N, C-alpha and C positions, 0 to 999 in steps of 0.2 A: 594251536600253539604247541611247540615241542616240549618235551620235559626238561631239556636244558635251559630253553628260553623262560619257562615258567620258574625254574629254580633261580634264575638270574634276577627275574623280577621280584621274587620273594625276598632275595638277598637285598635288593635296593630298598623294598618296604621295610625289612628289618633295620636297616641303617637308619632310615629316616625316623622310624619309630624310636630308636635308641637316642637319636639326636634331639628329639622333641621332648623327651622325658628329663634332659638334663637341666639344671638350673640355668636360666638365661645369664650370660656374662658378656660384657662387651670386651672384645679382644683388642680393638683399636685404642690407641692413646688419645686420639683426637677425633672430633666429629666429621664426618664425611658427608658428602651429598647423598650418598645411598641411605643414610639414617632418616633422610626426609622424603624417601621415595614411596613410602607405604608398603614396602615388602618385608623381607626377612629381617634386614638390618633395623628397620623402624620398629618392628615388633620386639626385637631384642632391646632396643634403647628404652621403649616404653616399660617393658617388664623388668628389666634390670636396673633402671635408674628411678623412673618415676613411680611405678607400682610399688617398688620396694620402698620408696621413701614415704609415699602417702597412703600405704595400704589401709583400706577399710572396705566395709561391705558394700557401700555405694559405688565405689571406684572398681572393685575387683571383676565385675562382669565385663568390663571394657566395651560397652556398647557405645553407639553413636551419641547417646546422651545418658545423663544420670537421672534416675527415676526417684523422685522425692515425695514424701508425705509431709505435708505442712498444714496444720490446722484443719485437718479433715479433707483436704484438697490433694489431688494426686497430680504432681507436676513433673515435667521433664525440663532439664537444664542442659545446654551445650555450649561449648565455646570452640572457636577456630580462628586460623589466621590465614591470610592470603598475601602470596608473594609472587603472583603469575607474572611471567615475562614472555611477550610484550604485555603492557597494561590493557590494550585495546586490540581485539582480534575478530575475525569474522564470526558473527552471531553473538557477541557480547563484549564485556570488558570486565575489569577487576571489581567494579561496583556491583553489578547485578550478579556476578559470580559470589561475592561475599554474602549478599542477601539469600540468594537461592540455595547456597551450600548450607547456610545455618538453618533455614526453614526445612530442608530435606532431613537433616540430622535429627531435628525434632519430629517430623512427620512419620518417619520410619519406626519411631518407638510407639506409634498410635496416639500421639499427642496432637493437638491443635495448636500450631504455632501462633503466639500473640504479640510478643515483644522482643525486640532486638536492641542491643547496645552496638556502638561502632567506635572503635579506636583507630585514628590515623596517625601513621608515622610518615612524615613528609620530608623530603630531602630539600635543603636550601637550593634555590633556583628552579624548583618544580613549577611548571606553568599553571597560573591560577585557572586559565581557560580549560585545562585538562582537569583540574580538581573539580570545576563546576560541572563538567560533563560526567565525571565519575559519580558525583553526588546526586545528579539528575537521574543517571541510570539506577542508582540505589533507591531513590524515591519511587521511580516507576515500577521497579521490581517488587518493593514492599507493598505497593497498592495492588499489584496483580496477585500477590500471595495473601493478602488480607492481613498483614502485619504492620506494626508501627516501630520506627526507630525512636526510642525514648530517652536514651542517654549516650553519652559517649566522651571521647577525649582526644586531644591532638597534641602531638610532639613534633618539633622540627629538629633535624639533626644536620650537622655540616655536609656540604657538598662532597660527594664521594663516599659517604658513610651509609648510603642506603641506594635504593634503585628507584628513585622518583616517589613512589608511593607504596607503602604496605597498610593493609586494613586487618585489624582484629576485631571479632565479633563474639558476641555471646546471645543466646537466644533462650527464651522462656516460653513454654507451652503448658496447657492443661490436658490431663488425660481423663477421659470418661469411658464408661463401660467397663467390661471385664477382659480386655485385650491384654494378655500377658505375653508379650513378644520377647523372644530371647533366642539368640543362636543356640543355646544349649537345648532348646526344645525340639530341634529336629529329630525325627524319628524315621527308621526304615520304612520304606513304602511312600514317603512323602515326595511331591513333585516339586522340582526347581523351575521357577519362571524367571525370565528376564523382561523388562517392560518394553524393550525396543532395541534398535541397533547399537551396538557397543563400539567404543573407541572414538567416536566423533570428536570429543573435546580434546584429547591428548594429541591426536594427529593435527587438528586444526592449529592448535598451540605451536607445534614443532614447525609446520609449514609457514605460519606467520612470522616466525622469526627471520625468514629470508636467508638461512644459512645453507640451504639445500637447493639445488636446481630441480625442484619438483613442483609441479602445478597440479592441483586437484580441486574441485569444487566441494569442499567440505566446510561445514560450520559447526561452532561448538553446539552441544545439546543443552546448554545451560538453561534451567527451568525449574519452577517451584513444583514440588511432587506432592504437596499437601492435598490437592484436589484428587489425584490419582489414588493416593493411599485411601482416603475417605471412601471412594468408590469401591475399592477392594474390601474394605473392612465391612462396608454395608451389604455388599453381596455375599460375604461369608461372616455372619454375625456370631456364629456359634463359638463358645470358648474353645481356643486350641485349634480352630480350623485354618487360621493363618499362624503358622509357627514363628516366623521371624521375617523381617525385611531389613534390608540395608541398601544404602545408596552406594554405587560403585564408583568412588573416587580414585584417590591415589592407590595404585596397585591393581586397579581394575577388578573385573569379575573374578578372575582367578584368586585374588587375595580374599575376596568375600566368601567364596566357596571353601577355601582353606580354613578360614576362621570359624565357619559353620561346622565343618568337619571336625576341627580340633575341639571347639567348644562342647559339641554334643557327643563326641567320640563315637562318630558314625563315618561311613563311607559315603562319598558323593561321586556318582557317575554321570558324565554329560556326554553329548553327542556334538562333535564339531559340525555336522550337517545341519543341526537344529539350531545353532547359535547365530543370531541375525548380525551380520557385519555389511555395511554399505560397500559396494564394489569399489568406490574411490578410497575408502579407508583400508580395505584389504590390500589393494594395490600399493598404496603408499607404505603400509606396514611391510609388505614384502620388500619394497626398495629399501627400506629403513632397516630391515633385518629384526624386526620386532613382532611380537605376538599380540594380536589385537585383545586377547584375553587379559593382558596385563596393562592395557592402555586405560587411562582414566576417562570416565564418563562425568557429566555434571548435571544430567537430568534423567538417569536411568536407575532403576531399582531391581534388586534381585529379591525375590520372595519365595519362601518355602511354605508350602500349604499341604494340608492333608490330601493324600493321594486321591481319595474319592471326590474331592472338591476341586480338582485341577481344572475341569473343563469350565466350571462356573467361574472360578477365578480368572481364567483367561479371557472368557467373554466380557467380564467386568472391566478388565484392563483394556481390552480392545475397543470397547465402547466409549473410552475417554480419548480425547485428541493426543495425549501424551503416551498412550499405550496402544495406539492403533497397529503397531508392528510387534506386539508382545508375542512370546514364544515360550513354549515348555522346552527346556534344553536338557533336562535329565532327571535323575531321581536320587534320593537318599537311600543308602543301602546298609546293610548289617555287615558287609565285607570290608576288611582292611580299615578299621576305625582310625579316623584322623587323616585319612588319604583321599585326594581328589584325583581321579582318572578320567581321561577323555578318549572316547572312540573316534579315531580319526576317519577321515573320508574314505580311506583305503582299507577300513576294517581292522586296522591295528588298535593298540591300546598304549597310551603313555601316561605317565604321572604328571599332574600339574601341580607343581610345588609353589611355595611362596616366591615372589619376585626376588631376584638376587641382583644387586647393583642398582643403577639408576639410569635407565635408557631414555627417560624423558623428564629431566630436571626442571623445577619451577614451572609446573603445570597448573597450580591452583594456589 
């Protein structure tokens, strides 16, 4: 790299650093689709509105679930909403997506998911047969994950006021052992692992809408990750061996890496050649003009583990059916705190920032 190129890169890093130190503030007067995309606008919305209004020590970490101590028990509590379009897609539907997404948010905190709630917002005129299909899918997904739906609610709105069916869930799990998983725990020298090919779900949803003349044999990766997480934690039982885990949903792997870099104030460096992407997903992404790093998954996790334990962690993931194609994609560094960089297949380096805009709306 020339001195001039190095200077330009450092100037970009300095501008990003100054921007991230500013107090979050929403510039728009009205909510846009980008505020729900899981990227930069979503982060600003959460921090400037919700965190500012509800600030407390349990909320401030902004992890996938809140960690609670109740009567001597260590619990994890999470909540989520699902507005995917279309409701049915190759590999799944809104029902199993809602169950698996909630289970996964609990699992990556080190909790064993136990109970779920489910709230349904139904549009007048929605087919009863479709609702039966969705609830059957939820039942089967709950059975597969070893959880139970124990409470819920139903509301019906006028025709044209919704999109068939929305689902809101909450999940409760119990945490055992001494696992203290937090994005802020990442340290230089740690390894970054992804549990399998990325981008399957988001690309599947986009193609299922039939708005593009693209055909590809892709299916959503929606799946419960609690068994995979348990296998990883069992293989690396020592305190701190697994630093953190996140399931890469809205905003994709790129958003997860940025959250880790920002929370721990470390650098993250990944290699493009090491990131698993199915050829069909890569091809469709190129035609759509999007980067698979920003495309949602629904059955993939990103784990940061102690560097010396990386090979053991990888072996544990690959021994599980959902982690057979797991890969070490990079490492945590002490350089450029808060910044994610990617080494391209051509040997160059670029910054992987938070997602801007909303290339794939309504994907979960």
